[in-house]
Backbone as JSON, one array per atom type, in Angstrom:
{
  "sequence": "SRKEVDIERSFTFKHSGKKRKGVPVIAANMVNTGTFAMAKAFSQRKMMVAFHKHYGNTYIENFFRDNTDKRDYSIYSMGISDNELDKFKSVYNKQAPNLDFVCFDIANGYMEKFCDVIKKFRFNYPEVTIIAGNVVTPDMTHQLILSGADIVKIGIGSGSLCKTRL",
  "N": [[0.84, -1.19, 0.0], [0.4, 2.28, -0.63], [0.53, 3.98, 1.59], [2.22, 2.72, 3.3], [4.78, 3.01, 2.5], [8.17, 3.63, 3.08], [10.41, 6.13, 3.0], [12.68, 6.87, 4.29], [16.17, 6.67, 4.83], [19.26, 5.16, 5.88], [22.46, 6.5, 6.45], [26.0, 6.33, 6.35], [28.67, 8.37, 6.48], [31.51, 8.62, 4.43], [34.04, 9.96, 5.05], [33.71, 11.64, 7.37], [32.56, 9.87, 9.06], [30.15, 10.09, 10.31], [26.79, 9.19, 11.16], [23.54, 9.1, 9.78], [20.04, 9.24, 9.68], [17.35, 9.61, 7.55], [15.26, 11.34, 5.16], [16.38, 11.32, 1.86], [16.61, 14.11, 0.75], [17.54, 17.35, -0.11], [17.08, 20.7, 0.32], [17.94, 23.3, -1.84], [20.66, 25.67, -1.58], [19.75, 28.28, -2.2], [18.75, 31.73, -2.13], [15.96, 32.12, -1.61], [15.21, 29.61, -0.86], [17.02, 28.21, 0.83], [16.55, 28.67, 3.74], [16.06, 29.59, 7.24], [13.42, 29.19, 8.07], [12.59, 27.28, 6.22], [14.25, 25.2, 6.98], [13.24, 24.57, 9.51], [10.7, 23.62, 8.78], [11.33, 21.49, 6.99], [12.8, 19.81, 8.67], [10.91, 18.56, 10.23], [10.07, 16.53, 8.62], [12.28, 15.06, 8.33], [14.1, 15.91, 6.39], [16.71, 17.72, 4.68], [18.17, 21.06, 4.69], [20.16, 23.26, 2.9], [21.61, 26.1, 3.9], [21.43, 29.43, 2.54], [24.22, 31.48, 1.5], [24.24, 34.04, 2.5], [23.49, 34.76, 5.05], [24.34, 36.46, 8.03], [27.03, 36.09, 10.44], [26.05, 36.2, 13.13], [23.31, 35.55, 12.88], [23.46, 32.92, 11.88], [24.91, 31.65, 13.96], [23.11, 31.98, 16.1], [20.92, 30.49, 15.15], [21.97, 27.83, 15.07], [22.61, 27.53, 17.75], [20.13, 27.84, 19.06], [18.48, 25.94, 17.93], [19.09, 23.18, 18.26], [17.87, 20.72, 17.93], [17.34, 20.62, 15.28], [19.68, 20.47, 13.94], [20.69, 18.19, 12.64], [19.52, 18.36, 10.25], [20.29, 20.63, 9.01], [22.41, 22.62, 7.04], [25.42, 24.27, 6.77], [26.39, 26.63, 4.42], [28.93, 27.59, 2.08], [31.47, 29.37, 0.2], [34.69, 29.18, -1.42], [36.47, 31.16, -0.86], [38.9, 33.11, 0.99], [37.63, 34.83, 2.79], [35.14, 33.55, 3.15], [35.99, 31.17, 4.34], [37.11, 32.18, 6.7], [34.81, 33.25, 7.89], [33.35, 30.89, 8.32], [35.08, 29.63, 10.18], [34.87, 31.35, 12.37], [32.14, 31.04, 13.06], [32.1, 28.28, 13.54], [33.85, 28.01, 15.71], [32.25, 28.92, 17.75], [30.01, 27.31, 17.6], [30.63, 24.6, 17.28], [29.78, 21.98, 18.37], [27.27, 21.82, 17.32], [27.31, 21.97, 14.59], [27.34, 20.07, 11.99], [27.29, 19.6, 9.23], [28.62, 20.83, 6.18], [28.38, 22.69, 3.26], [30.16, 23.14, 0.41], [29.82, 25.32, -2.05], [30.23, 26.05, -5.27], [30.0, 27.55, -8.49], [31.22, 26.2, -10.61], [32.9, 23.4, -10.3], [35.34, 22.58, -11.36], [38.15, 23.12, -10.7], [41.48, 23.18, -9.64], [42.06, 24.44, -7.27], [39.69, 24.17, -5.84], [39.58, 21.44, -5.07], [41.89, 21.43, -3.5], [41.12, 23.14, -1.39], [39.07, 21.6, -0.27], [40.54, 19.34, 0.61], [42.25, 20.54, 2.53], [40.34, 21.58, 4.31], [39.1, 19.21, 5.14], [41.23, 18.07, 6.53], [41.53, 19.93, 8.63], [39.0, 19.88, 9.84], [38.0, 17.15, 10.59], [35.72, 15.87, 11.55], [33.48, 16.96, 10.41], [30.84, 16.65, 8.11], [31.21, 16.84, 4.71], [29.85, 18.46, 1.95], [30.24, 18.87, -1.48], [30.41, 20.77, -4.47], [29.75, 22.34, -7.59], [29.62, 19.69, -9.91], [29.75, 17.61, -12.9], [30.74, 15.28, -14.0], [31.79, 11.81, -13.78], [34.56, 11.49, -13.22], [35.36, 13.9, -11.92], [33.67, 13.84, -9.75], [34.64, 11.61, -8.43], [37.22, 12.58, -7.85], [36.63, 14.67, -6.03], [35.6, 13.15, -3.92], [37.88, 11.68, -3.23], [39.36, 13.82, -2.34], [38.15, 14.45, 0.02], [35.43, 14.94, 0.26], [32.2, 14.05, 1.44], [29.71, 13.97, 0.32], [28.65, 14.68, -2.96], [27.68, 17.37, -4.94], [25.79, 17.28, -7.8], [25.5, 18.62, -11.01], [25.33, 21.38, -13.14], [24.03, 24.45, -13.37], [21.01, 25.29, -15.15], [19.46, 27.3, -14.79], [17.52, 30.34, -15.11], [19.05, 32.56, -14.51], [21.57, 31.6, -14.34], [24.82, 31.76, -15.22], [26.75, 29.84, -15.73], [25.67, 27.89, -17.28], [26.06, 28.57, -19.87]],
  "CA": [[0.0, 0.0, 0.0], [1.17, 3.53, -0.71], [0.75, 4.61, 2.89], [3.23, 1.96, 4.04], [6.09, 3.28, 1.9], [9.12, 4.32, 3.96], [11.49, 6.68, 2.17], [13.85, 7.17, 5.12], [17.35, 5.84, 4.58], [20.37, 5.34, 6.83], [23.71, 6.81, 5.77], [27.25, 6.52, 7.09], [29.47, 9.17, 5.57], [32.83, 8.03, 4.22], [35.17, 10.61, 5.71], [33.4, 12.13, 8.71], [32.13, 8.73, 9.87], [28.84, 10.38, 10.92], [25.64, 8.4, 10.73], [22.33, 9.91, 9.7], [18.85, 8.6, 9.14], [16.4, 10.63, 7.11], [14.83, 11.31, 3.77], [17.49, 11.88, 1.08], [16.22, 15.31, 0.03], [18.18, 18.55, 0.41], [16.66, 21.95, -0.32], [19.11, 24.02, -2.35], [21.11, 26.84, -0.84], [19.38, 29.52, -2.87], [18.28, 32.74, -1.18], [14.56, 31.92, -1.24], [14.97, 28.21, -0.49], [17.89, 27.81, 1.94], [16.23, 29.59, 4.84], [15.8, 29.01, 8.56], [12.03, 28.74, 8.09], [12.55, 26.03, 5.46], [14.9, 24.17, 7.81], [12.29, 24.17, 10.54], [9.64, 22.82, 8.14], [11.89, 20.25, 6.45], [13.28, 18.93, 9.75], [9.77, 17.77, 10.69], [9.95, 15.39, 7.7], [13.63, 14.49, 8.3], [14.78, 16.33, 5.17], [17.73, 18.71, 4.98], [18.21, 22.35, 4.0], [21.45, 23.93, 2.83], [21.35, 27.54, 4.04], [22.11, 30.31, 1.59], [25.48, 32.0, 2.02], [24.16, 35.46, 2.81], [23.19, 35.01, 6.46], [25.49, 36.94, 8.8], [27.5, 35.18, 11.49], [25.17, 36.19, 14.31], [22.09, 34.8, 12.55], [23.83, 31.5, 11.79], [25.25, 31.18, 15.31], [21.86, 31.9, 16.88], [20.12, 29.36, 14.68], [22.56, 26.57, 15.51], [22.53, 27.48, 19.21], [18.74, 27.76, 19.53], [17.73, 24.89, 17.23], [19.94, 21.98, 18.24], [17.08, 19.58, 17.47], [17.26, 20.69, 13.82], [21.03, 20.52, 13.36], [20.9, 17.07, 11.74], [18.84, 18.67, 8.99], [20.72, 21.97, 8.64], [23.72, 22.6, 6.4], [26.1, 25.56, 6.61], [26.9, 26.75, 3.05], [30.01, 28.55, 1.92], [32.31, 29.29, -0.98], [36.06, 28.78, -1.12], [37.33, 32.34, -0.66], [39.45, 33.27, 2.35], [36.58, 35.44, 3.62], [34.16, 32.5, 3.49], [36.63, 30.25, 5.29], [37.21, 32.9, 7.97], [33.45, 33.33, 8.44], [33.05, 29.56, 8.86], [35.9, 29.4, 11.37], [34.27, 32.13, 13.45], [30.89, 30.39, 13.47], [32.43, 26.95, 14.05], [34.45, 28.14, 17.04], [31.17, 29.14, 18.72], [28.92, 26.34, 17.45], [31.18, 23.32, 16.84], [29.0, 20.77, 18.66], [25.98, 21.86, 16.63], [27.5, 22.18, 13.16], [27.83, 18.79, 11.47], [27.3, 19.55, 7.77], [29.05, 22.02, 5.47], [28.26, 22.58, 1.81], [30.97, 24.02, -0.41], [29.04, 25.53, -3.26], [30.76, 26.96, -6.28], [29.27, 27.35, -9.74], [31.91, 25.26, -11.48], [33.87, 22.74, -9.43], [36.49, 22.07, -12.1], [39.33, 23.92, -10.41], [42.4, 22.52, -8.72], [41.93, 25.12, -5.98], [38.52, 23.61, -5.15], [40.02, 20.19, -4.43], [42.86, 21.79, -2.46], [40.36, 23.66, -0.25], [38.37, 20.46, 0.35], [41.56, 18.56, 1.32], [42.68, 21.29, 3.72], [39.2, 21.64, 5.22], [38.95, 17.86, 5.71], [42.3, 17.9, 7.5], [41.26, 20.79, 9.78], [37.69, 19.57, 10.45], [37.72, 15.75, 10.18], [34.42, 15.41, 12.04], [32.41, 17.62, 9.67], [30.43, 16.02, 6.86], [31.41, 17.82, 3.65], [29.15, 18.38, 0.66], [31.01, 19.71, -2.4], [29.94, 20.81, -5.85], [28.96, 21.53, -8.51], [30.32, 19.01, -10.99], [28.84, 16.77, -13.69], [31.37, 14.08, -14.54], [32.24, 10.81, -12.79], [35.95, 11.72, -12.83], [35.46, 14.97, -10.92], [32.98, 13.34, -8.55], [35.63, 10.75, -7.77], [38.29, 13.43, -7.33], [36.14, 15.35, -4.83], [35.52, 12.16, -2.84], [39.27, 11.44, -2.82], [39.83, 15.03, -1.66], [37.56, 14.52, 1.35], [33.98, 15.19, 0.26], [31.33, 12.93, 1.79], [28.58, 14.05, -0.61], [29.0, 15.53, -4.09], [26.55, 17.99, -5.64], [25.89, 17.05, -9.23], [24.69, 19.48, -11.86], [25.72, 22.77, -13.34], [22.75, 25.04, -13.62], [20.36, 25.74, -16.38], [18.53, 28.3, -14.31], [17.42, 31.5, -15.98], [20.09, 33.53, -14.19], [22.84, 30.89, -14.17], [25.73, 32.02, -16.33], [27.58, 28.68, -16.0], [25.02, 27.03, -18.28], [26.56, 28.96, -21.17]],
  "C": [[0.88, 1.25, 0.0], [1.43, 4.14, 0.66], [1.75, 3.85, 3.75], [4.65, 2.18, 3.49], [6.94, 4.07, 2.89], [10.27, 4.82, 3.11], [12.7, 7.13, 3.0], [14.95, 6.18, 4.79], [18.38, 6.13, 5.66], [21.65, 5.53, 6.03], [24.84, 6.82, 6.78], [28.19, 7.21, 6.11], [30.93, 8.74, 5.61], [33.93, 8.66, 5.07], [34.87, 11.06, 7.14], [33.03, 10.98, 9.64], [30.78, 8.95, 10.54], [27.78, 9.47, 10.33], [24.43, 9.31, 10.74], [21.21, 9.07, 9.12], [17.87, 9.7, 8.77], [16.02, 10.41, 5.67], [15.91, 11.97, 2.93], [17.07, 13.01, 0.15], [16.91, 16.49, 0.7], [17.66, 19.75, -0.38], [17.9, 22.76, -0.65], [19.41, 25.27, -1.55], [20.91, 28.14, -1.62], [18.73, 30.45, -1.86], [16.85, 32.48, -0.72], [14.24, 30.5, -0.77], [15.76, 27.81, 0.75], [17.72, 28.72, 3.14], [16.03, 28.84, 6.15], [14.38, 28.47, 8.63], [11.88, 27.41, 7.35], [13.17, 24.9, 6.27], [13.97, 23.67, 8.9], [11.19, 23.28, 9.97], [10.18, 21.48, 7.65], [12.3, 19.28, 7.56], [12.14, 18.06, 10.3], [9.58, 16.51, 9.86], [11.3, 14.69, 7.51], [14.33, 14.71, 6.96], [15.7, 17.5, 5.51], [17.56, 19.99, 4.17], [19.64, 22.87, 4.07], [21.17, 25.43, 2.86], [22.05, 28.33, 2.95], [23.29, 30.97, 2.29], [25.4, 33.42, 2.57], [23.73, 35.77, 4.25], [24.47, 35.49, 7.14], [25.84, 35.95, 9.91], [26.53, 35.06, 12.66], [23.91, 35.39, 14.05], [22.36, 33.29, 12.51], [24.11, 30.94, 13.19], [24.0, 31.02, 16.16], [21.01, 30.72, 16.45], [20.68, 28.05, 15.22], [22.53, 26.43, 17.03], [21.1, 27.19, 19.68], [17.95, 26.61, 18.93], [18.54, 23.6, 17.14], [19.18, 20.75, 17.76], [16.97, 19.54, 15.94], [18.63, 20.6, 13.16], [21.3, 19.36, 12.42], [20.3, 17.32, 10.37], [19.26, 20.03, 8.43], [22.17, 21.95, 8.15], [24.24, 24.03, 6.25], [26.68, 25.59, 5.2], [27.96, 27.83, 2.95], [30.69, 28.36, 0.57], [33.72, 28.91, -0.56], [37.01, 29.96, -0.93], [37.85, 32.37, 0.78], [38.41, 33.87, 3.29], [35.54, 34.41, 4.07], [34.74, 31.53, 4.52], [36.79, 30.89, 6.66], [35.85, 32.99, 8.67], [33.07, 31.98, 9.05], [33.8, 29.32, 10.16], [35.31, 30.12, 12.58], [33.0, 31.46, 13.98], [31.2, 29.04, 14.12], [33.01, 27.03, 15.46], [33.4, 28.35, 18.13], [30.14, 28.03, 18.72], [29.39, 24.94, 17.07], [30.31, 22.1, 17.16], [27.7, 20.69, 17.85], [26.11, 21.96, 15.12], [28.16, 20.95, 12.55], [28.02, 18.75, 9.96], [27.73, 20.89, 7.18], [28.95, 21.74, 3.97], [29.16, 23.62, 1.15], [30.27, 24.13, -1.74], [29.73, 26.54, -4.15], [30.1, 26.59, -7.61], [29.9, 26.27, -10.61], [33.06, 24.65, -10.7], [35.11, 22.21, -10.11], [37.7, 22.97, -11.95], [40.19, 23.14, -9.43], [42.28, 23.12, -7.33], [40.76, 24.53, -5.17], [38.91, 22.34, -4.41], [41.01, 20.47, -3.3], [42.16, 22.31, -1.21], [39.66, 22.53, 0.48], [39.37, 19.63, 1.17], [41.97, 19.25, 2.63], [41.57, 21.35, 4.76], [39.01, 20.28, 5.9], [40.0, 17.63, 6.79], [42.0, 18.68, 8.79], [39.98, 20.45, 10.54], [37.28, 18.14, 10.08], [36.33, 15.25, 10.56], [33.23, 16.0, 11.3], [32.11, 16.84, 8.4], [30.44, 17.09, 5.77], [30.59, 17.46, 2.41], [29.89, 19.32, -0.27], [30.43, 19.64, -3.81], [29.92, 22.22, -6.36], [29.85, 20.96, -9.62], [29.32, 18.14, -11.75], [29.46, 15.47, -14.19], [31.77, 13.1, -13.44], [33.67, 11.05, -12.32], [36.08, 12.79, -11.75], [34.74, 14.59, -9.64], [33.95, 12.49, -7.74], [36.74, 11.56, -7.13], [37.86, 14.16, -6.06], [36.03, 14.39, -3.65], [36.92, 11.85, -2.33], [39.84, 12.63, -2.04], [39.22, 15.2, -0.28], [36.08, 14.79, 1.4], [33.23, 13.91, 0.62], [30.16, 12.82, 0.82], [29.01, 15.0, -1.72], [27.72, 16.04, -4.74], [26.79, 17.85, -7.14], [24.98, 18.03, -9.96], [25.24, 20.88, -11.93], [24.53, 23.42, -14.02], [22.29, 25.29, -15.03], [19.31, 26.77, -15.99], [18.57, 29.55, -15.17], [18.51, 32.53, -15.72], [21.48, 32.9, -14.12], [23.72, 31.07, -15.39], [26.59, 30.8, -16.67], [26.97, 27.78, -17.05], [25.54, 27.35, -19.68], [27.97, 28.4, -21.4]]
}
């Protein structure tokens, strides 16, 4: 029967070693989708949300401090610039026990620097589950996993404003 279908799955992540049970759906880290309100709604169904990158440190820190029951469904998103890494470090130093997932989101993951950042981040934060992307080929997916990514984002946009599609 349709009402007996269970779409929850159990995962053990390769590098962080973390275990998670939930529905394998992640809301994208776009401004109108990757929000705190969406995280609160999705967490009720055991689905995840990758926050957009534009929240300030205080907002992120407060969310992770005040919503520890939702942390398994909340993903901190960032780019690979020094400023983004510094912002993460600041938030992590205050919220380490509550921050399990990080999404490195760049438009085109085919850069040596991207893999280097993932390797260095994995070394510095071995307990964090890393999501990295965006790529579209098996070779680059494999390279990101070898670099330390636990999850790889597949797809390079075809959105109306996405310049990488060209």
